[in-house]
C-alpha positions in Angstrom: 0.0 0.0 0.0 1.2 3.6 -0.5 3.2 4.7 2.4 3.1 8.5 1.8 0.8 10.6 -0.3 1.3 13.9 -2.0 -1.4 16.3 -2.9 -1.1 16.6 -6.7 2.6 16.0 -6.5 3.1 19.4 -4.5 5.3 19.5 -1.5 4.8 21.4 1.7 6.9 24.4 0.7 4.9 24.7 -2.6 1.6 24.7 -0.7 2.8 27.5 1.7 4.0 29.5 -1.3 0.6 29.1 -3.0 -1.3 30.1 0.1 1.0 33.2 0.5 0.2 34.2 -3.1 -3.5 33.6 -2.5 -3.4 35.9 0.5 -1.6 38.6 -1.4 -4.0 38.5 -4.3 -7.3 38.3 -2.5 -6.5 39.5 0.9 -7.0 37.7 4.2 -10.5 39.0 4.8 -11.9 37.5 1.5 -10.3 34.0 1.9 -13.2 32.7 4.1 -15.8 33.9 1.6 -13.9 32.2 -1.2 -13.6 29.0 0.7 -17.4 29.2 1.6 -18.3 29.7 -2.1 -16.1 26.8 -3.1 -17.7 24.6 -0.5 -21.2 25.5 -1.7 -20.2 24.9 -5.3 -18.8 21.5 -4.4 -21.9 20.6 -2.5 -24.1 21.7 -5.4 -22.1 19.5 -7.8 -22.3 16.5 -5.4 -26.1 17.0 -5.1 -26.6 17.3 -8.9 -24.4 14.1 -9.4 -26.5 12.3 -6.9 -29.8 13.4 -8.4 -28.6 12.2 -11.9 -27.5 8.9 -10.4 -30.8 8.3 -8.7 -32.7 9.2 -11.9 -30.6 6.8 -14.1 -31.0 4.0 -11.4 -34.8 4.7 -11.1 -35.2 4.6 -14.9 -33.1 1.5 -15.3 -35.1 -0.3 -12.6 -38.4 0.7 -14.2 -37.3 -0.8 -17.5 -35.7 -3.9 -15.8 -32.4 -3.0 -17.3 -30.3 -3.3 -14.2 -29.6 -6.4 -12.2 -30.0 -5.0 -8.7 -28.0 -7.9 -7.1 -25.0 -7.1 -9.2 -25.2 -3.4 -8.6 -25.5 -4.0 -4.8 -22.4 -6.2 -4.8 -20.5 -3.4 -6.8 -21.8 -0.7 -4.4 -20.6 -2.8 -1.5 -17.2 -3.2 -3.0 -17.0 0.5 -3.7 -18.0 1.3 -0.2 -15.3 -1.0 1.2 -12.6 0.7 -0.9 -13.9 4.1 0.1 -13.7 3.2 3.8 -10.1 2.0 3.3 -9.1 5.2 1.5 -10.8 7.3 4.3 -8.9 5.3 7.0 -5.6 5.8 5.1 -6.3 9.5 4.5 -7.4 10.0 8.1 -4.0 8.9 9.2 -2.3 11.3 6.8 -4.5 14.1 8.0 -3.6 13.4 11.6 0.1 13.6 10.8 -0.1 16.9 9.1 
């Protein structure tokens, strides 16, 4: 398994430099507003993706296209991988 992870192949020094440039360009008082806007945008994107997923699944089930047992097994595997990634990333977040 991966022992260390990098964020887009950017080291700590580069992240600090980028944050410094962001503070210079936007100012410290606007950064919370920018972060809040990005968070709302990401949430809206996630909600839209979930709505599309539910519509496609509903349509497929109505037309008997999808084998629900197969999709449940795939969903179970995806959730297991997701949990493993969250466990791994949680240990990275605690070390930072």
